[in-house]
C-alpha positions in Angstrom: 0.0 0.0 0.0 1.0 3.7 -0.1 1.9 3.7 3.6 4.3 0.8 3.3 5.9 2.3 0.1 6.5 5.6 1.9 8.0 3.7 4.8 10.5 2.0 2.5 12.1 5.3 1.3 14.7 5.7 4.1 15.4 2.0 4.4 15.9 1.6 0.7 18.1 4.7 0.5 20.3 3.4 3.3 20.5 -0.1 1.7 21.4 1.5 -1.7 24.1 3.6 -0.1 25.6 0.6 1.7 25.4 -1.7 -1.3 25.3 0.4 -4.5 26.1 -2.7 -6.6 22.8 -4.3 -5.7 19.5 -4.2 -7.7 16.2 -3.7 -5.9 12.8 -4.7 -7.0 9.7 -3.1 -5.2 6.4 -4.9 -5.5 3.0 -3.5 -4.5 -0.5 -4.9 -4.0 -2.5 -1.8 -4.9 -2.8 0.6 -7.9 -2.2 3.6 -5.7 0.8 2.0 -4.1 2.2 1.2 -7.6 1.8 4.8 -8.8 3.6 6.2 -5.7 6.4 3.6 -5.9 7.0 4.5 -9.6 7.2 8.2 -8.6 9.4 7.7 -5.5 11.7 5.0 -6.8 12.3 5.8 -10.5 15.8 4.2 -10.3 14.4 0.8 -9.3 12.2 -1.8 -10.8 8.5 -1.6 -9.6 6.0 -4.4 -10.2 2.8 -5.8 -8.8 3.1 -8.5 -6.1 1.9 -11.8 -7.6 -1.4 -13.4 -6.7 -0.9 -16.1 -4.1 -1.2 -19.0 -6.5 1.6 -21.5 -6.7 2.1 -21.0 -10.5 2.1 -17.2 -10.2 4.6 -16.9 -7.3 6.9 -19.5 -8.8 6.9 -17.6 -12.1 7.6 -14.3 -10.4 10.5 -15.8 -8.4 12.0 -17.5 -11.5 11.8 -14.2 -13.4 13.3 -11.9 -10.7 15.7 -14.5 -9.2 16.0 -12.6 -5.9 18.9 -13.1 -3.4 16.7 -12.1 -0.5 13.0 -11.5 -0.2 11.8 -8.8 2.2 8.1 -8.3 3.3 6.9 -5.2 5.2 4.9 -5.1 8.4 2.8 -8.4 8.5 2.2 -10.1 5.2 1.7 -13.8 5.4 1.1 -15.4 2.0 1.2 -19.2 2.3 2.0 -20.1 -1.3 4.5 -17.3 -1.7 6.4 -18.0 1.5 6.4 -21.7 0.6 7.8 -21.1 -2.9 10.5 -18.7 -1.6 11.5 -21.2 1.1 11.6 -24.1 -1.4 13.8 -22.1 -3.7 16.3 -21.7 -0.9 15.9 -17.9 -0.8 16.2 -16.1 2.6 12.9 -14.6 3.6 12.7 -11.6 5.9 10.0 -9.5 7.5 10.9 -5.9 8.5 9.0 -3.3 10.5 6.8 -6.2 11.6 3.8 -5.7 13.8 1.1 -7.8 15.3 -1.6 -6.2 17.4 -3.6 -7.9 20.0 -6.7 -8.2 17.8 -4.7 -9.7 14.9 -2.9 -12.0 17.3 -6.1 -13.4 18.6 -7.3 -14.1 15.1 -4.0 -15.8 14.1 -4.0 -17.9 17.3 -7.2 -19.6 16.2 -5.4 -20.9 13.1 -2.0 -21.4 14.7 -1.4 -24.7 12.9 -1.6 -22.9 9.6 0.4 -19.9 10.7 3.3 -21.6 12.3 4.7 -23.2 9.1 4.7 -19.8 7.4 6.5 -18.2 10.3 9.1 -21.0 10.4 10.0 -20.1 6.8 11.4 -16.7 7.8 15.1 -16.3 8.4 14.5 -12.9 9.9 11.5 -11.4 11.7 12.5 -7.8 12.6 9.6 -6.4 14.6 8.7 -3.0 16.2 8.2 -3.9 19.8 8.7 -6.5 22.5 5.0 -7.2 22.6 5.0 -8.0 18.9 8.0 -10.3 19.3 6.3 -12.2 22.1 3.2 -12.7 20.0 5.0 -14.0 17.0 7.0 -16.5 19.1 3.7 -17.6 20.7 2.4 -18.3 17.2 5.4 -20.5 16.4 8.1 -18.2 15.1 11.6 -19.5 16.0 12.8 -17.3 18.8 16.3 -17.1 17.2 14.7 -15.5 14.1 12.8 -12.7 16.0 14.6 -9.4 16.7 13.2 -6.2 18.0 14.5 -3.4 15.8 11.9 -0.7 16.4 9.7 1.0 13.8 11.3 2.5 10.7 8.5 5.1 10.6 10.4 7.1 13.2 13.6 7.4 11.2 13.8 10.2 8.7 10.4 11.6 9.8 10.2 15.2 8.9 10.1 17.5 11.9 10.9 20.9 10.4 7.7 22.8 9.5 9.7 25.0 7.1 10.7 22.1 4.8 10.2 22.8 1.1 7.2 20.5 0.6 5.2 21.9 3.5 6.1 25.5 2.6 4.9 24.8 -1.0 1.5 23.7 0.4 1.3 26.7 2.7 1.8 29.0 -0.3 -0.6 27.1 -2.5 -3.4 27.2 0.2 -2.5 30.9 1.0 -2.2 30.1 4.7 -0.9 33.1 6.6 1.9 32.8 9.3 -0.6 33.7 12.0 -3.5 31.5 10.9 -4.5 28.5 12.9 -5.0 25.2 11.0 -6.9 22.1 12.0 -6.2 19.0 9.9 -8.3 15.9 9.9 -6.0 13.4 8.2 -6.3 9.7 7.1 -10.0 9.9 7.7 -12.3 6.9 7.1 -16.1 6.5 6.7 -17.9 8.9 9.0 -14.9 10.7 10.3 -15.1 13.6 7.8 -18.6 14.3 9.2 -17.3 14.2 12.8 -14.4 16.5 12.0 -16.5 19.1 10.1 -19.2 19.2 12.8 -16.5 19.7 15.4 -14.8 22.4 13.4 -18.1 24.2 13.0 -18.5 24.2 16.8 -14.9 25.6 17.1 -15.7 28.4 14.7 -18.3 29.7 17.1 -15.4 30.9 19.2 -12.6 30.9 16.7 -14.1 31.9 13.3 -10.7 32.1 11.5 -9.6 28.5 12.0 -8.7 26.9 8.7 -9.8 23.3 8.0 -7.9 20.7 5.8 -9.5 17.3 5.3 -7.4 14.4 4.0 -9.4 11.1 3.3 -7.4 7.9 3.7 -8.5 6.3 0.4 -8.4 7.7 -3.1 -11.7 6.2 -4.1 -13.5 8.3 -1.6 -12.2 11.7 -2.7 -15.2 12.5 -4.9 -17.7 11.4 -2.2 -16.0 13.5 0.4 -16.0 16.5 -1.9 -19.7 16.2 -2.4 -20.2 15.7 1.4 -18.4 19.0 2.1 -19.9 21.1 -0.6 -23.5 19.7 -0.7 -24.4 18.4 2.7 -22.5 21.0 4.6 -22.6 23.7 1.9 -19.0 24.7 2.5 -16.7 26.5 0.1 -14.3 23.6 -0.9 -11.1 23.8 -2.8 -9.7 20.5 -4.1 -5.9 20.4 -4.1 -5.9 18.3 -7.3 -7.6 21.2 -9.1 -5.4 23.9 -7.7 -2.8 24.8 -10.3 -2.0 28.2 -8.8 -1.9 29.6 -5.3 -5.3 30.7 -4.0 -5.9 34.4 -4.8 -6.0 36.7 -1.7 -9.7 37.3 -2.1 -10.4 33.6 -2.3 -8.1 32.9 0.7 -9.9 35.6 2.7 -13.1 33.4 2.6 -11.1 30.7 4.3 -12.3 27.7 2.1 -12.0 24.2 3.3 -9.1 22.4 1.7 -9.6 18.9 0.5 -6.2 17.2 0.0 -7.2 14.8 -2.7 -3.7 13.9 -4.0 -1.5 10.9 -3.1 1.7 11.0 -1.0 1.3 14.6 0.3 -0.2 14.0 3.8 3.1 13.8 5.5 4.1 17.3 4.2 0.6 18.6 4.9 0.7 17.6 8.6 3.4 20.3 8.9 0.6 22.9 8.6 -1.4 21.6 11.5 -1.6 23.4 14.8 -4.2 20.7 15.9 -4.3 17.3 14.2 -7.0 14.7 14.3 -5.7 11.3 13.2 -8.3 9.2 11.5 -9.1 5.5 11.5 -9.5 5.8 15.2 -13.3 6.1 15.7 -14.4 3.3 13.4 -13.4 0.0 15.0 -11.8 -2.3 14.2 -9.6 -0.2 11.9 -7.0 0.3 14.6 -6.1 3.9 13.8 -3.7 5.5 11.3 -0.2 6.8 12.0 0.1 9.8 14.3 3.9 9.8 13.9 4.1 12.6 11.3 1.9 15.2 13.0 3.6 14.4 16.3 7.1 14.9 14.8 6.0 18.4 13.7 4.8 19.3 17.2 1.1 19.4 16.3 -1.3 19.0 19.2 -2.7 15.4 18.8 -6.3 14.2 19.0 -7.6 10.8 18.0 -10.4 8.3 18.8 -10.3 5.3 21.2 -9.3 2.7 18.5 -5.5 2.9 18.1 -4.6 -0.7 18.3 -2.2 -0.4 15.3 0.0 1.9 17.4 -0.6 0.7 20.9 3.0 1.0 22.1 3.2 4.7 20.9 -0.3 5.7 22.1 0.4 4.2 25.5 3.4 6.4 25.9 1.6 9.5 24.5 -1.2 9.0 26.9 1.1 8.4 29.9 2.9 11.6 29.2 -0.2 13.7 28.6 0.8 14.3 24.9 -2.6 13.5 23.4 -6.3 13.6 24.1 -8.7 10.8 23.2 -12.1 11.9 21.8 -15.2 9.8 21.2 -17.6 12.1 19.3 -17.9 15.5 17.6 -18.8 17.3 20.8 -15.6 16.0 22.6 -13.5 16.8 19.5 -14.9 20.3 19.2 -14.4 20.9 23.0 -10.8 19.5 22.9 -9.9 21.8 20.0 -11.5 24.8 21.6 -9.7 24.2 24.9 -6.3 24.0 23.0 -6.9 27.2 21.1 -8.0 29.0 24.3 -4.7 28.0 26.1 -1.7 28.7 23.9 0.7 27.3 26.5 -1.3 24.0 26.6 -1.4 23.9 22.8 2.4 24.3 22.6 3.2 21.9 25.5 1.0 19.1 24.1 2.6 19.3 20.7 6.2 19.5 22.0 5.6 16.5 24.3 4.4 14.4 21.3 7.4 15.6 19.2 9.9 14.7 21.9 8.5 11.2 22.3 8.5 10.5 18.5 12.0 11.9 17.8 13.5 9.8 20.7 12.4 6.6 18.9 14.8 6.7 16.0 17.5 4.2 15.0 15.3 1.4 13.6 16.5 1.7 10.0 20.2 1.2 10.9 19.3 -1.8 13.1 17.1 -3.2 10.3 19.6 -2.7 7.5 22.3 -4.4 9.6 20.1 -7.4 10.1 19.3 -7.6 6.4 22.9 -7.2 5.2 24.0 -9.9 7.7 21.2 -12.2 6.4 22.4 -11.6 2.8 26.1 -12.2 3.6 25.4 -15.3 5.6 23.3 -16.7 2.7 26.0 -15.9 0.1 28.6 -17.5 2.3 26.5 -20.7 2.7 25.9 -20.8 -1.1 29.6 -20.5 -1.8 30.3 -23.3 0.8 27.7 -25.5 -0.9 29.2 -24.9 -4.3 32.7 -25.7 -3.0 31.3 -28.9 -1.3 29.7 -30.0 -4.6 32.8 -29.4 -6.6 34.9 -31.4 -4.0 32.5 -34.3 -4.3 
């Protein structure tokens, strides 16, 4: 998906620098992921991941002939993992995660999951909890390593970076304007965010709103929701060739960010950030790492199972507020805007927590290079043995 593709950027850059003689092939499972991968990795081969049929995966492996196969986060494809293992190719999982809800589901089919996990030579996971869950499902303990989340490495924290500044100019957002962003929203969350924003405007009429739906296929529906149901003046980023004119900006239109791969830069505009996917169980919440790194004041719903380790720390250090409905969201935003010191402190606490979690890319790359070198050494030893025989 797009998220995993964006995660790969820093890791792949580091691998390419360490091993410039190597070729890299990036596969995706979605059309949007494919488009973003082509844009972000023009120097590498990009293709679609094969369907999990034996003939398809064997054909892909035969054509690409990889030295190492790396999967991202938690992708368990039975036929693919079997074919890679039977071909004698080392198989690795990086940035692995396994939330409690997914763990319970996998545990019910443990006899099917265990053989897949046993095929991995390396399972590099984000947290100790994820490691324990994988081992409980049958992963060999010697293959499981806690390397942290690569999402924290290379995350932008400077609001004045060129991509964020370009969006600021395009949307004609003044240096003193306050911006509320509802990002990675799903299903009913745009309605929740807009209604909360309308409540906030009763006290702070100049607050700007930017809405960023999670999925491309919903862009048109969300545009209609904003302009028809709520009768708002909506500007779609995809149709904005030139910066908003001063008279248009004065009306403070709602911005709909309906382009791919720009949310991370857009978060840098947010004074207050609502992170979506967190009020529609069982989605588990989207990443709050980017807005936190910029020092935005964080708000999200109660369902953040995908980032339980981070959200636990954010909550423990009073760096976030959890909201359950539009009233709570509106009240939370209003309270933050009423107290500038609280707004700043909340954002800086989240920023400090996120920036302290770096280093996963270097640890992950070291594991991958060791895996490749060990595999190459074993292959040479086997060739020597066969020649001697």
